[in-house]
C-alpha positions as CSV (number, residue, x, y, z in Angstrom):
1,M,-101.5,41.5,92.0
2,N,-103.4,42.9,88.6
3,L,-104.1,40.7,85.4
4,G,-104.3,42.4,82.2
5,I,-104.0,41.6,78.4
6,S,-101.4,43.3,76.2
7,F,-101.2,43.3,72.3
8,A,-98.0,42.7,70.5
9,P,-99.3,42.8,66.6
10,L,-97.6,40.3,64.2
11,V,-98.2,42.8,61.2
12,P,-98.3,46.6,61.4
13,S,-101.2,48.2,63.3
14,Y,-102.9,49.6,60.1
15,V,-103.1,46.0,58.8
16,V,-104.8,44.7,61.8
17,W,-107.4,47.5,61.8
18,A,-108.1,46.9,58.0
19,A,-108.4,43.1,58.6
20,F,-110.8,43.9,61.4
21,A,-112.9,46.4,59.2
22,V,-113.2,43.7,56.4
23,A,-113.8,40.8,59.0
24,A,-116.7,43.0,60.5
25,L,-118.3,43.9,57.0
26,I,-118.4,40.3,55.8
27,S,-119.7,39.1,59.3
28,I,-122.5,41.9,59.1
29,A,-123.3,40.7,55.5
30,L,-123.4,37.1,56.5
31,L,-125.8,37.9,59.6
32,L,-128.2,40.0,57.5
33,A,-128.4,37.4,54.7
34,R,-129.1,34.7,57.2
35,S,-126.6,32.5,55.7
36,R,-126.2,29.0,57.0
37,G,-123.4,29.0,59.5
38,A,-123.1,32.7,59.7
39,P,-122.1,32.9,63.6
40,L,-119.4,30.5,63.1
41,R,-118.1,32.1,60.2
42,A,-118.1,35.6,62.0
43,L,-116.4,34.0,65.0
44,A,-113.7,32.4,63.0
45,L,-113.0,35.8,61.2
46,A,-112.8,37.4,64.7
47,L,-110.2,34.7,65.8
48,M,-108.0,35.4,62.7
49,V,-108.0,39.0,63.6
50,L,-107.4,38.4,67.0
51,A,-104.5,36.1,66.1
52,L,-102.9,38.9,64.1
53,A,-103.1,41.1,67.1
54,N,-101.1,38.6,69.1
55,P,-102.8,39.0,72.5
56,S,-101.2,37.9,75.7
57,L,-102.1,37.6,79.4
58,T,-100.2,40.0,81.8
59,R,-99.9,40.0,85.5
60,E,-98.4,43.1,87.4
61,D,-97.5,43.2,91.0
62,R,-97.6,46.8,92.1
63,E,-96.4,48.4,95.3
64,P,-97.5,51.9,96.1
65,I,-94.9,54.5,96.5
66,P,-95.5,56.7,99.7
67,S,-96.3,60.5,99.5
68,V,-93.6,62.6,101.4
69,A,-94.3,65.4,103.8
70,A,-91.6,67.8,105.0
71,V,-91.2,69.3,108.5
72,I,-88.7,72.3,108.5
73,V,-87.7,73.3,112.0
74,D,-86.4,77.0,112.6
75,K,-83.1,77.0,114.6
76,S,-82.5,80.7,114.4
77,P,-81.0,82.3,117.5
78,S,-84.5,84.2,117.9
79,Q,-86.2,80.8,118.6
80,S,-84.2,80.7,121.9
81,F,-86.2,83.8,123.2
82,G,-88.6,83.1,125.9
83,D,-90.1,79.6,125.7
84,R,-90.0,79.5,121.9
85,A,-87.4,76.6,122.0
86,Q,-89.9,74.5,124.1
87,Q,-92.7,75.2,122.0
88,T,-90.8,74.2,119.0
89,E,-89.7,71.0,120.3
90,A,-93.3,70.3,121.8
91,A,-94.9,71.1,118.2
92,R,-92.2,69.1,116.3
93,A,-92.6,66.0,118.5
94,T,-96.5,66.1,118.2
95,L,-96.6,67.0,114.4
96,V,-94.1,64.1,113.6
97,E,-95.9,61.5,115.7
98,R,-99.3,62.3,114.3
99,L,-98.1,62.4,110.7
100,K,-96.3,59.0,111.1
101,R,-99.9,57.6,111.8
102,I,-100.8,58.3,108.3
103,P,-100.3,55.3,106.2
104,G,-98.5,55.7,103.0
105,L,-96.6,58.8,104.1
106,E,-93.1,59.4,104.6
107,V,-92.0,62.3,107.0
108,R,-88.9,64.2,106.5
109,V,-87.7,66.5,109.2
110,A,-84.8,69.1,108.5
111,E,-83.4,71.9,110.7
112,A,-82.5,75.3,109.4
113,G,-81.4,78.8,110.3
114,A,-78.7,77.8,112.9
115,A,-76.2,80.6,113.2
116,D,-72.9,79.5,111.8
117,G,-71.2,82.7,110.9
118,E,-71.5,82.4,107.2
119,T,-75.2,82.3,106.3
120,D,-77.1,85.7,106.4
121,G,-80.6,85.2,107.7
122,T,-83.1,82.3,108.4
123,K,-83.5,80.6,105.0
124,L,-86.2,78.0,105.7
125,F,-87.2,77.6,102.0
126,A,-83.8,76.9,100.9
127,A,-84.0,74.1,103.5
128,L,-87.3,72.9,102.1
129,S,-86.1,72.6,98.5
130,S,-83.0,70.8,99.7
131,T,-85.2,68.3,101.7
132,L,-87.5,67.6,98.7
133,A,-84.9,67.7,96.0
134,D,-85.1,64.1,95.1
135,V,-89.1,63.9,95.4
136,P,-91.3,64.2,92.1
137,P,-94.0,66.9,92.8
138,D,-96.8,64.7,92.6
139,R,-95.4,62.7,95.7
140,V,-95.1,65.8,97.8
141,A,-98.1,65.6,100.2
142,G,-97.3,69.0,102.1
143,A,-95.0,71.0,104.2
144,V,-94.9,72.6,107.5
145,L,-92.7,75.2,108.8
146,I,-92.2,75.6,112.5
147,T,-90.9,79.0,113.1
148,D,-91.2,82.3,114.8
149,G,-92.2,84.1,111.7
150,R,-88.8,85.4,110.8
151,V,-87.8,84.0,107.4
152,H,-85.7,85.8,104.9
153,D,-86.1,83.8,101.6
154,V,-89.8,83.7,101.1
155,P,-90.2,83.2,97.5
156,A,-92.3,86.1,95.7
157,D,-94.3,83.5,93.7
158,A,-95.7,80.2,95.0
159,S,-95.4,78.7,91.7
160,T,-91.5,78.6,92.3
161,L,-91.6,76.2,95.3
162,G,-91.9,73.4,92.7
163,F,-94.9,71.6,94.0
164,S,-98.6,72.5,94.4
165,A,-99.1,70.7,97.9
166,P,-100.4,72.7,100.9
167,L,-97.8,74.7,102.9
168,H,-98.3,75.5,106.7
169,A,-96.5,77.5,109.3
170,L,-96.7,77.0,113.1
171,I,-95.7,80.3,114.5
172,T,-94.2,80.2,118.0
173,G,-94.5,82.8,120.7
174,H,-97.4,84.6,122.1
175,K,-99.9,87.0,120.6
176,D,-99.2,89.6,123.1
177,E,-95.4,89.8,122.7
178,I,-93.7,93.1,122.1
179,D,-90.4,93.7,120.5
180,R,-88.3,96.6,119.1
181,R,-86.1,96.1,116.1
182,V,-83.6,98.0,114.2
183,V,-83.8,97.4,110.5
184,L,-81.0,98.7,108.1
185,T,-82.4,99.9,104.8
186,Q,-79.2,101.3,103.1
187,T,-76.0,99.5,104.0
188,P,-73.1,100.7,101.5
189,R,-70.0,98.3,101.7
190,F,-67.3,101.0,100.5
191,G,-66.6,104.5,101.1
192,I,-63.7,107.0,100.3
193,V,-61.6,107.9,103.0
194,G,-62.1,111.5,103.9
195,Q,-65.6,111.7,102.6
196,S,-69.0,110.5,104.0
197,Q,-71.4,107.6,103.2
198,T,-75.1,107.5,103.7
199,V,-76.6,104.7,106.0
200,G,-80.3,104.2,106.1
201,F,-82.3,102.3,108.9
202,R,-85.7,102.0,110.5
203,V,-86.9,101.3,114.0
204,E,-90.0,99.0,114.2
205,D,-92.1,98.1,117.3
206,Q,-94.0,95.1,116.8
207,G,-97.0,94.7,119.1
208,A,-96.6,98.1,120.6
209,K,-98.0,101.7,119.8
210,I,-96.1,103.9,117.5
211,G,-94.1,106.7,119.2
212,A,-90.7,108.0,119.3
213,V,-87.6,106.5,120.3
214,E,-83.9,107.7,121.1
215,V,-81.3,106.4,118.7
216,T,-77.6,106.5,119.3
217,V,-75.1,106.1,116.3
218,R,-71.5,105.1,117.1
219,R,-68.5,104.5,114.6
220,D,-65.7,102.3,115.9
221,G,-67.1,102.9,119.3
222,E,-67.1,106.7,119.3
223,V,-70.6,108.4,119.8
224,L,-71.4,110.4,116.4
225,S,-74.9,111.4,117.3
226,K,-78.0,110.8,119.4
227,R,-81.2,111.7,118.2
228,V,-84.9,111.0,118.5
229,V,-86.8,109.5,115.7
230,T,-90.3,108.2,114.9
231,V,-90.9,104.4,114.7
232,H,-91.6,102.9,111.4
233,T,-90.1,105.9,109.6
234,D,-87.1,105.6,107.3
235,I,-83.9,107.5,108.6
236,K,-80.9,108.3,106.6
237,F,-77.6,109.9,107.9
238,N,-74.2,110.7,106.7
239,V,-71.2,108.9,108.3
240,P,-67.7,110.3,107.8
241,I,-65.1,107.6,106.7
242,P,-61.9,108.9,108.6
243,H,-59.6,105.7,107.9
244,A,-59.1,102.8,105.4
245,G,-60.3,99.6,106.1
246,P,-63.5,98.4,108.3
247,N,-65.3,101.4,109.7
248,I,-67.7,99.6,112.2
249,V,-70.9,101.7,112.3
250,E,-73.4,100.8,115.3
251,I,-77.0,102.0,115.4
252,E,-78.6,101.3,118.9
253,A,-82.2,102.1,120.0
254,S,-83.2,102.7,123.4
255,P,-85.0,99.6,125.1
256,L,-88.7,99.2,125.0
257,E,-90.3,98.2,128.3
258,G,-91.5,94.6,128.3
259,E,-90.1,93.8,125.1
260,L,-89.0,90.3,124.2
261,T,-85.4,91.0,124.1
262,P,-83.0,93.7,123.6
263,V,-80.9,92.1,121.2
264,N,-82.6,93.3,118.2
265,N,-82.3,96.9,119.6
266,R,-78.8,97.1,117.8
267,A,-77.7,96.7,114.3
268,V,-74.0,97.0,112.8
269,V,-72.8,97.8,109.4
270,S,-69.3,97.7,108.3
271,I,-68.1,100.1,105.9
272,D,-64.7,99.4,104.1
273,G,-62.8,102.7,103.7
274,V,-60.7,103.1,100.4
275,R,-58.3,105.6,99.3
276,D,-59.0,107.7,96.3
277,K,-55.5,106.7,95.4
278,L,-53.8,103.7,96.8
279,R,-50.0,104.2,97.9
280,V,-48.3,100.8,97.7
281,L,-44.9,99.9,98.9
282,L,-43.5,96.8,97.2
283,V,-40.2,95.2,98.8
284,S,-38.7,92.3,96.7
285,G,-36.3,90.4,98.8
286,E,-34.3,89.4,95.8
287,P,-34.6,89.7,91.8
288,H,-36.8,87.2,90.3
289,A,-39.2,87.0,87.3
290,G,-42.3,87.1,89.4
291,E,-41.6,90.8,90.5
292,R,-42.4,92.1,86.9
293,T,-45.9,90.5,87.5
294,W,-46.3,92.3,90.7
295,R,-45.1,95.6,89.1
296,N,-47.3,95.3,85.9
297,L,-50.4,94.4,88.0
298,L,-50.0,97.2,90.3
299,K,-49.1,99.9,87.7
300,S,-52.0,98.7,85.3
301,D,-54.4,100.6,87.6
302,A,-54.2,104.3,87.5
303,S,-55.4,104.7,90.9
304,V,-52.3,103.1,92.3
305,D,-49.2,104.9,93.3
306,L,-46.5,102.4,93.3
307,V,-43.0,102.6,95.0
308,H,-40.8,99.5,94.3
309,F,-37.4,98.3,95.9
310,T,-35.6,95.3,95.0
311,I,-32.8,94.3,97.4
312,L,-29.8,93.2,95.1
313,R,-27.2,92.8,97.7
314,P,-28.2,91.7,101.2
315,P,-26.0,92.8,104.1
316,E,-24.7,89.2,104.7
317,K,-23.1,89.3,101.2
318,Q,-19.5,89.8,101.8
319,D,-17.6,89.8,98.3
320,G,-14.8,92.4,99.2
321,T,-16.2,95.1,96.8
322,P,-15.8,98.5,98.5
323,I,-19.0,100.5,99.1
324,N,-18.0,103.4,97.1
325,E,-17.5,101.2,94.0
326,L,-21.0,99.7,94.1
327,S,-23.4,101.3,91.6
328,L,-26.3,100.5,93.8
329,I,-28.8,102.7,95.8
330,A,-28.8,102.1,99.6
331,F,-32.0,100.7,100.8
332,P,-33.8,103.7,102.5
333,T,-35.0,101.7,105.6
334,R,-35.2,104.9,108.0
335,E,-37.0,106.9,105.5
336,L,-39.8,104.2,104.5
337,F,-40.4,102.4,107.7
338,Q,-40.2,105.2,110.4
339,Q,-40.6,108.7,108.6
340,K,-43.1,107.6,105.6
341,I,-44.5,104.4,106.7
342,G,-47.9,106.2,107.5
343,E,-48.2,107.6,103.8
344,F,-48.6,103.9,102.6
345,Q,-51.8,102.1,102.5
346,L,-50.7,98.8,101.5
347,I,-47.2,97.3,102.0
348,I,-46.2,94.1,100.2
349,F,-43.1,91.9,101.2
350,D,-42.2,89.7,98.4
351,R,-39.8,87.0,98.8
352,Y,-38.6,88.7,102.0
353,A,-37.0,86.4,104.4
354,R,-35.7,88.8,107.2
355,Q,-32.3,89.2,105.7
356,G,-31.1,91.7,108.2
357,V,-31.9,94.6,106.1
358,L,-34.8,95.8,108.6
359,P,-33.9,96.1,112.2
360,L,-36.4,94.7,114.7
361,I,-37.5,98.4,115.6
362,Y,-38.9,98.8,112.2
363,F,-41.0,95.7,112.4
364,D,-42.3,97.3,115.5
365,N,-43.3,100.4,113.3
366,I,-44.9,98.0,110.8
367,A,-46.9,96.3,113.7
368,K,-48.1,99.8,114.9
369,Y,-48.9,100.8,111.5
370,V,-51.3,97.8,111.1
371,R,-52.8,98.4,114.6
372,E,-53.2,102.1,114.8
373,D,-53.9,102.8,111.0
374,H,-56.5,100.2,110.8
375,A,-54.7,98.3,108.0
376,L,-55.9,95.0,109.5
377,T,-58.6,94.9,112.2
378,L,-58.1,92.3,115.2
379,P,-61.3,90.2,114.0
380,D,-59.9,90.2,110.4
381,A,-56.5,89.2,111.7
382,I,-57.8,86.3,113.8
383,R,-60.2,84.9,111.2
384,K,-57.3,84.9,108.6
385,M,-55.1,82.9,111.1
386,T,-57.9,80.5,112.1
387,A,-61.2,80.1,110.5
388,L,-60.2,80.9,106.9
389,P,-57.1,78.5,106.7
390,A,-59.2,75.9,108.3
391,Q,-61.9,76.3,105.8
392,R,-59.5,76.3,102.8
393,M,-57.6,73.2,104.2
394,G,-60.8,71.4,105.0
395,L,-60.0,70.9,108.5
396,A,-63.0,69.6,110.2
397,R,-64.2,71.0,113.6
398,R,-61.4,73.6,113.5
399,G,-61.0,77.5,113.4
400,V,-64.0,78.7,115.4
401,I,-65.0,78.7,119.1
402,K,-68.3,76.9,119.0
403,Q,-69.9,74.1,120.7
404,G,-68.8,70.6,119.4
405,M,-65.3,72.1,118.0
406,W,-61.9,71.4,119.3
407,A,-60.9,74.1,121.7
408,D,-57.8,75.5,120.2
409,I,-57.8,78.9,122.0
410,D,-55.5,81.9,122.7
411,I,-56.5,84.2,125.4
412,F,-54.3,87.4,125.2
413,D,-54.2,91.0,125.6
414,P,-54.0,93.0,122.5
415,A,-52.3,96.0,124.3
416,Q,-49.7,93.8,125.8
417,L,-48.9,91.7,123.0
418,R,-45.3,91.8,122.2
419,A,-42.5,89.5,120.6
420,P,-39.3,90.2,122.5
421,A,-37.2,87.6,120.5
422,T,-34.0,89.0,119.1
423,F,-31.4,87.3,116.7
424,E,-29.3,87.0,119.8
425,Q,-32.0,85.5,122.1
426,P,-34.4,84.0,119.8
427,K,-35.9,81.7,122.3
428,Q,-38.2,83.8,124.1
429,L,-42.0,83.4,124.4
430,A,-44.3,86.4,123.2
431,Q,-45.6,88.6,125.8
432,G,-49.4,89.1,126.4
433,M,-50.3,85.5,125.9
434,S,-52.1,84.6,129.2
435,Y,-53.6,81.1,128.2
436,V,-53.0,78.9,125.3
437,L,-55.2,75.9,124.7
438,V,-54.5,73.1,122.2
439,N,-57.3,70.5,121.9
440,G,-58.8,71.9,125.1
441,V,-55.5,71.3,127.2
442,P,-53.6,74.4,128.5
443,V,-50.0,74.4,127.2
444,I,-49.7,78.1,128.5
445,A,-51.3,79.0,131.8
446,D,-50.8,82.5,133.4
447,G,-48.0,83.1,130.8
448,E,-46.1,80.1,131.8
449,M,-45.4,77.0,129.9
450,T,-47.3,73.8,131.3
451,Q,-45.1,71.3,129.3
452,A,-48.2,69.6,128.1
453,L,-48.0,68.1,124.7
454,P,-51.7,67.6,123.4
455,G,-51.1,68.2,119.7
456,K,-51.7,65.8,116.9
457,V,-51.3,65.7,113.4
458,L,-54.1,67.4,111.3
459,R,-55.0,65.7,108.0
460,G,-57.2,67.1,105.5
461,P,-59.8,65.5,103.0
462,G,-57.2,64.6,100.5
463,F,-55.3,62.3,103.1
464,E,-55.3,58.6,102.0
465,R,-53.9,56.1,104.4
466,K,-51.7,53.5,102.9
């Protein structure tokens, strides 16, 4: 408890100060003249001025606000090498226990850098900023990072941290560790089909003597070149882009004897091949206002070569009109989906509902076009059917294979994947599916139905129970 005096003047402040000055002059004059009763008169004047100031006695009850210390724990995959994980947990437990002994100190612990398939690199400083976002700079006592030293968001200027408290790092590992890494220095995202793109890399040996190393460059699994390069030297090479879609370039360095892990000896870059002029086939299943939007959008780009067909009279429509009296062009199914399908880089089915125009054999051609011409890679196709829709619809713990997620898993052979169903016999299982698990329970095992029904209704974040 703290006692004090506060003033709430009854008149403006300048009047109080003027009265104080006049009272002081009169008191001094009375004292110098040795006038009778001068001390009492001076006291009376002081009380009059004090009354104008309107003093009051105050009492304050204060509670100290604790300072905050942040402990950021690196959970990146590189922390699992050797005994780094054990060192991290031991350092974390000891540090937190000792910090909590300090009176008036709040300890906040946050983990960062865990691989989630979305975040690129170990971003400990982003986690630090998030942890201390609600703490004023004056309350920050300091921060400690427990990491292996591989941090990808270190600020260029310490002033951008937002506080001036000490920042420490506890580095896991051992001083005599050696490791080889392939570092990408130039990673183009796109390349024109039929031309080459330049990729740059550098091989780094940490804790080892500088020497030479053999590097193998592959594209889509095919070996492009093998060369011997000098460690810590920037290397650039040209990679031909033979097809549209992702071209996966892999750079692998030979292992270093006694290195910490061979995982860092490989680096991968994906270059999307694009056509100089994109040939697009647009098939509209019926006339509608939206097809004009499609056509205007595609024709607005000079680099797009558009072929557009609209199905005006589906085969099931029987009105008795002789074929030779129809002023319609027959839909060139064989020419488009067998002879020239490989000439198109993009095929769009707009409001097409399998009206019997295309026989099933042509759908097989489309599937072959997607697989062999790399119109859509298998990883991209799987992501578009699993992780992407789960993320967009807000389905928690769905869409990826990861510890703690629901086990919705298909095990299949891409080379054997077929859909034998026909219009005459539609109830046929797809071929190539060996196992299908729903919520961790097999519903197909060894290609046969198990009759299990483990599915349940999935509700997104917008669902409200009534």
